[in-house]
N, C-alpha and C positions, 0 to 999 in steps of 0.2 A: 504494500500500500504506500501511497505517496508520502514523502517526508512532511509535506505541508499538513496533511491530515493528522499525522502523529504530533507535529509541533503544536497544532491547535488543540490537541487533546480529543479530537473527534466530536461528533454530536453537537450539543448545544454550544460548546466553546467555539466550534467552527462557525456556527451561525452568528454568534456575537461578534467574532472577528470580522466577518464579512460586512455586517451592518456597521460596525464601528469604523471601518475603513472607507466605506462608500457614502454614508450619509453626509459627512462633512463635505466631501467632494461634490456631491450633487447640490448641496445647499449653497456652496460658495462659488461654483463655477459661473462663468459669465452668463448673464440672463439675456438682455437685449431683446431680440426677436425670438428667443427661445426660453420662455419663462418656465419656472418650476411649477409643475402641475401634479395632480393626484386624482385617482379614481378608485372607487370601491364598487365591486360588482358581485352581487349574489346571483350567480348564473342559475343555480338550482337550490331552491329551498322548498322541499316538497314532502308530502306524506305518501308513502308507498304501501299498497295492500296487495298481498299475493292472491292470485286467482284460486289457489288451493285453500285459502282461509287461514293461513298462518298469521301470527301477530303482525300488526302494522309497524312501519319504521319511519322515523324522521330522518331524512337524508339532506345533507347540505354540500354544496360545492361553491366556493367563493374565492375571489382573489382581489388584491389591491396593489396598486403601483404608485410610486412616487419618483418623479424624475423629469428629464427634459426630452426633447425629440429623439436624441441619439442614445442616451444612457438612462436606465431606469432600475429601480430596486423593486422586485416583485415579492409579494407574500401570498401564498396559496394555501388553502385548507379545504379538506373534504372529510366526510365521515358519515356515520350512521348510528342512530340510537334506537334501541328496541326496548319498550316497556321501561323507559327511564335509565337504561344501561347502555353505555357506549360500547358498541360492538366493533367499530372500526374508526380510526382517526388518523389523519395524516396532515403534516405541516411541512411546507417548503418555503425556503427563502432563496431567491435567485437574483443575481446581477444580470441585467439584460443590455445588450448593445446592438444597435442596428448595423447590419452588415450588407444589406441589399434592400431595394424597394420591397416593402411588405415582409421582410424577414429579419428576425433578431437571433443572435447567438446568446445562450444563457449558461451561467455557471453558478452553482450554489450548493445547497444542503437540503436534505429531505429527512424527516423523522416519521417513523411509523409508531404511533402512540396508542395502539389498541390495548385490549385487556391482557394480551400475552406479553412476551418479552419485547422490549423496545428495540428497534433497529434504526441506525443512523447511517445515512448514505451521502457521499459526494454525488452531485448531479451536474450533468452537462447535456445541453440539448439545443434544438432549433425550434422556433415558434414563428408562425406566420401564415400566409395565404398560399396554398398550393394552387396549381392550375385549376380552372373552373371554380375558383373561390371557395375551396374547402379550407376552413379554419383548422390548422394542424399544429399539434404539439408533439414533438418526438424527443424523448429524453433517455439518456443512459445513466445508470446508477451503479456505484461501487461502494462497498463498505470496508472497514478496517480488517475484517476477517476473510476477505477475498470473495465475498458474495457479489454477484453482478445481476443486473436486471435491465430490461428495456421496456419502455411504455410508449405506445402510440395512441394519441387521442385525435379524433378528427370529427368535424361537424360541418353541416351544410344548412343553409337557410333558403327555403322556398317561399316566396311572397305570393300569397293569394290576393291580398290587397296590401295597402300601406300599413295596415294595423294587424291583419291576420296572417300569421307566419307559421309554417310547418318546419320543424327543425329535427332531422335525424342526426344521431351521433353514434360513434363507435369508440370503445376503449379496449385495447388489447395489451396484456401483460405477459412478458416472457422472462424467465429466470434462469440463471446459469447453473444453480445447484439446488438440491432439495434443502428445505428448511422446515423440518417436521414440527419444530416448536411453534412456528407461525402458520402451519398448514399450507405451506407453499411447496410445490413440486417443480422440478427442473423442466425446461422446455416451455411450450405454450401452457401457461398456468390458468388463465381465465380471460373471458371476453364478455363485454356488456354492450348491448345495442338498445338505444332509446329512440322513441319517436314522440315528440311533444308538439302540441298545437297551442300557440299562445295568442292572446289578443292584447295589443299594446294600448291600454287606456291612455297612457302617456309613454313616450319612448323610455322613460325611466322606470316604468311600472307596468308589468304585464303578467296577469294570471294565466295559467295554462293547465291543460289536462294531457295525459299521454299514457304510453305503455312502455315498459322496460323489461327486457329479457336478458338474463345472464346465465353463463354456464362455466363450470370449472372443467379442466381437462387433465388427463394423465394422472400423475401422482397427486396433484392438488385435489382432484375429484376423489381419489382413493382415501386421502387423509380426511376429507370432509365426511365421507360415508362411515369411516371408522369411528368418528366422533359423534355419529348419529345426526349429522347435519345434511342439508340438501346440497346437491352438486349442480343444480340448475333450478331456475324459477322464472315465472312470468308474473309481472306485477303491474297493477294500475297505479297511476300517479296523479296527484293534484298538487299544484304548487304555485309559486310566484317567482318571477325573475325581476330583479330590481337593481338599479345602480345610481350612484350619486358621486 
């Protein structure tokens, strides 16, 4: 693992080091025609209910950024709570730099903070608009114990009207090694496909309904079944998308 990771102490120390180095630079760099801006986006804040009648879940996916046109500091979080218990939680802190029209290179830290053992990763990736306007986030992860992972997230927006928008999305996770303690198997671990129809009452506020299907593969599916858990599901969702 990289000397930088060990020097920073891994995990939270790395995140604090990244933020400590970048925030002053973002705040004091030349403004002029490139002012310091910020945005907070709750892309998904929703209630999911399985078609099989399992307990419902509160799911969130949100991010925030602070910076200028070329350089930004991103904070990302996502997770799931079932009957008041956090089943999954993830936090990422990334430095982002524009490298081409519509594309940013990103470097940072990810923490998996679920009920099992915590995992802390270095993160590197690309985020932007792929051909045909697919919003894409591709990230590689590596931790101090030699674990590796890859995640692809992509989304498309189909406008029926200026306010009524259908948004399909896909997330795929691939891992380099088995991690039985967190229920993750090597290779293609899991995939989730969502289809949400939202109505923008205002651009900053849009309730939606939709359908989400997910499935685990390979050893990840085997680990889930051994714990008495599902390896796939289909869920109805109702939620809101908001930003400011």
